[in-house]
C-alpha positions in Angstrom: 106.0 114.0 90.8 104.4 116.5 88.4 106.2 119.4 90.0 109.5 117.7 89.3 108.4 117.0 85.7 108.5 113.3 86.3 105.7 112.2 84.0 105.6 108.4 84.6 102.8 109.0 87.2 100.4 109.9 84.4 100.9 106.7 82.4 98.1 104.8 84.1 95.6 107.6 83.4 96.7 107.9 79.7 96.7 104.1 79.3 93.2 103.8 80.7 91.6 106.4 78.4 94.1 107.4 75.7 91.5 108.8 73.3 90.6 111.6 75.8 93.7 112.0 77.9 96.4 112.2 75.3 95.0 115.0 73.2 94.4 117.1 76.3 97.9 116.6 77.5 99.5 117.2 74.1 97.6 120.4 73.4 98.3 121.8 76.9 102.0 120.9 76.6 102.2 122.4 73.1 100.7 125.6 74.4 103.1 125.8 77.3 106.1 125.1 75.0 104.9 127.7 72.5 104.5 130.3 75.1 107.9 129.6 76.7 109.4 130.0 73.2 107.5 133.2 72.6 108.5 134.6 75.9 112.1 133.7 75.1 112.6 131.7 78.3 115.9 129.8 78.6 116.9 126.7 80.5 120.3 125.2 80.2 119.4 122.1 82.3 118.0 119.2 80.3 115.2 118.8 82.8 112.4 120.9 84.3 110.2 121.3 87.3 110.8 123.3 90.5 114.4 122.0 90.9 115.7 124.1 88.0 113.5 127.2 88.5 116.4 129.2 89.9 118.4 128.9 86.7 115.6 129.7 84.3 115.9 132.8 82.1 112.8 134.9 82.3 111.3 132.9 85.2 108.0 134.7 85.7 107.1 134.2 82.1 108.2 130.5 82.3 105.9 130.1 85.3 103.1 131.8 83.4 103.6 129.4 80.4 103.4 126.4 82.8 100.3 127.7 84.4 98.6 128.4 81.1 99.5 125.0 79.7 98.2 123.3 82.9 94.9 125.2 82.8 94.4 124.3 79.1 95.1 120.6 79.8 92.7 120.6 82.8 89.9 122.3 80.9 90.3 119.9 78.0 90.3 116.9 80.3 87.1 118.3 82.0 85.4 118.6 78.6 86.7 115.4 77.0 86.4 112.9 79.8 83.2 111.0 80.3 81.2 111.9 83.4 81.1 109.2 86.0 77.7 108.7 87.6 
């Protein structure tokens, strides 16, 4: 679902631990959005994910922005989430 930018699959994780999950997701998403703006990526479709990749302007930088945002979110989740014993 994530590759299609369908975010409903993340709701149970965010609802279970919103204090830790939401900031990580928000910061990673903000970074990806800021990078895509800085890279002047364009997308005329009102959706995202792999389905619209062929119509993205500046696709390599768009992909880089997505990867950087994902890595930031993953690192923050790793730092913020409690360790399960």
